[in-house]
N, C-alpha and C positions, 0 to 999 in steps of 0.2 A: 507649458500647457497653454500658454493663453500669449498672441501677441494682435498688437493693431496699429496700425500703422496712418498717417494722415498730413498731408504735404512735408515738413522736414521736420515734424518727428514722431518717433517711435516708441511705445510699450511694449513690456516685455513682462509677463507676469510667472513667479516662483512661488507656488500656493505650497508647496512644504518647507521652504526657507524657514532659517529657526533663528530663536531671539531669544538668548539664555538656553533654557530647557526645553522650552515649547518648539511650537511652528506656528505662528501665527500664519505666513506667508508674506509675499512681498510683491512689491510693482515699481519695474523701475525705467525711466523716462530717457531717454534720448534722443540728441538733434542733430541733425544733418549738419555739416557747417559749410562755408563756402568752399574749400579745398577738396569736397567731397568725404570726408573723416565724419566719423559720429562720435559724436561725445556723450557721455553719461552725466545728465542735468538733475539729476533728482532721484531718490529710492523712497519709497513710502510704504510704512507697515500701518496696521489698522490702529488708529490712535490712543481707541479705546478699549485694547485688550486687554486682556484680564488673565494672570495666570490661573489665577485659584479656581476660574468656572469649571462648567462639567469637561469640555470640549478642550485640547491641546492642539487644536488645528482647525484653523479659523477656513483656511485654504483660500485666504486675499489672494488674488491674482490669478486664480481658476478662471473666469473670464473677463476679458478687458472688453471696449470698445471706445473708439476718439474718433473724435469728429472738431475739428479747429482747437479751440482754447478749453473743450471740456473733455473728462475722462471719467468714462465708468468700470469700476471695481467691483466685479462678483465675491463675495465671501461666503460662499454657501455652509462651510462649518459656522458660523457665526453662532453664537447660542443667547436664545431673548428669555433674559430670569430664568425660570425652569425649564422652559420648551427648549428642547439641546435641535442643536443644528440647526433652528429655522432658518437662518440665514439672512445677508443682505447685500446692498450694494451700495459701495461710498464712492461720491459724484464730487470729485475736483475740477477745477476752473483755476487756469492761467494766469494771474493779476500781472498789471503792468509793469515789474519787477521782475516779471520771469519764474515767479515762484508758485508752482501748483498746488492749491491751499485747496482742503477739502471745504464742501459747502452745502452736502446735507449725508445724511443715510437714509437709504431707504429702506423699507420692511413691508412684507408679507402682509394686505390685508387683511387676509385671515390666515393667521401663524399655526402653523402645524409642526409637533416635533420631527424632526428629519424629514423637513418640508424643503431644505435644501433651495430658499428661494436664492437667485442669485448665478443659477449655475450657468444661465447664458444670458447673456444684453447683448443689445445692440442699439445706435443712438446716432439720430439725426436730427440736428440743430438743435431744439429743446424739447424732444420727444422723446421717448427709450422705451427698449420691450425687454421685461424680464422674466425670464422662467422660474416659477417653481416648481421641483421636480416631482415632491410630493411621493414619490416610489416606495414612502413605506406605507402608505394607504391603502390598507385593503380592499375598500370599497371601491377603490379606482382600478383592480386589476392591476399596478403596474403602470395607468397609462399614460405619465406624465400630465405636465400641467399643473395649472393654466400660464398661462403669459397673461402678462399685465403691461396694458399701456399706462406710461404716464406721462403727464407734461409738466415742464418748468413753469413755475410759479415767477413774479414779479420779484420776490426776494430770493429765488436760487433754490427753492425746497419743490421736490416732485409732488403731485398730486395724482392720484390711481385715476384716471379717466374711463376705462376698459376694463373687462375681461375677455380673452379672446378662450375657445375651445374648441374642441371639435365635435360635429353632429353624430359620430360614429360612437359604437362604445365597443373599442377593442382592447385588449389585455396587453402589456410589455409594448406598446406604440412608442412611449419616450415622445411624445409628442412634446418641442418646444428642444429639443435637444440641437437644433440649431437653428439662430436666428438672421433676418437681414432687414434693413428699414430702409424704405426713401418716401422721405413724404407721405402721403396718406398711405402709403401699401406697404403690407408685411408679409414677410414670405419666413413661414414656421415649418423648420424641419420635423417628423417623425420618424425616424431612422427603423423604427420596428413595426411601421404601420403596414400591411398585407404583406405581400410577398417580397417586395423590394425597397419597400420601406415609400415613403409620400412627403410631396412638398405641399403646405399648403397655402394658398394665398388670401389673403383679406386686403380691402379696401374700405375706408372713410369718406363719407359721404354723409357731410353736417357734420351733427357727432356721433353717428352711430355707423360701427366695424362691421363688414359684414365677408 
């Protein structure tokens, strides 16, 4: 469902991977060796997966972003207490010994049942974009979005710094179904917008995204 590559590392998502009788999903990291071969380095599953919760499918690995020694893994089916499929994003960093360790778990600042936060992710340096699909919210008429901007803090946790939305009101636009990020510029796809889909460009000036 999702792949990402940066330098000599590649990440592959398997959102339907099984653990016992459940399907939390998994992500696998590979490293390219000097002879050109690719070796599996680590397989990760949600560390806090609770098989007794509502949802048997966290969809961990349905979205991936990899930049240097940092990896973001979307789990759009993750439950938040009684809020079903609110979604989450797990952040991993590679330590000096070569192990990728979980350093943060990001949540929708305004969680919603079936909001599917983590449906798409993009990562560049200390900044991340995350889509909260929210197609179950009748108030949005399946518009999709919003897209949240997170900036990494000194201790590793991400803090939401902005929320990106569309100015148009259009049903089934699926805003945020694809993301790309490069410094202070974000590109956000909306596959259902207009007659052929649209891509929206946002730029950051100071602390404001427009």
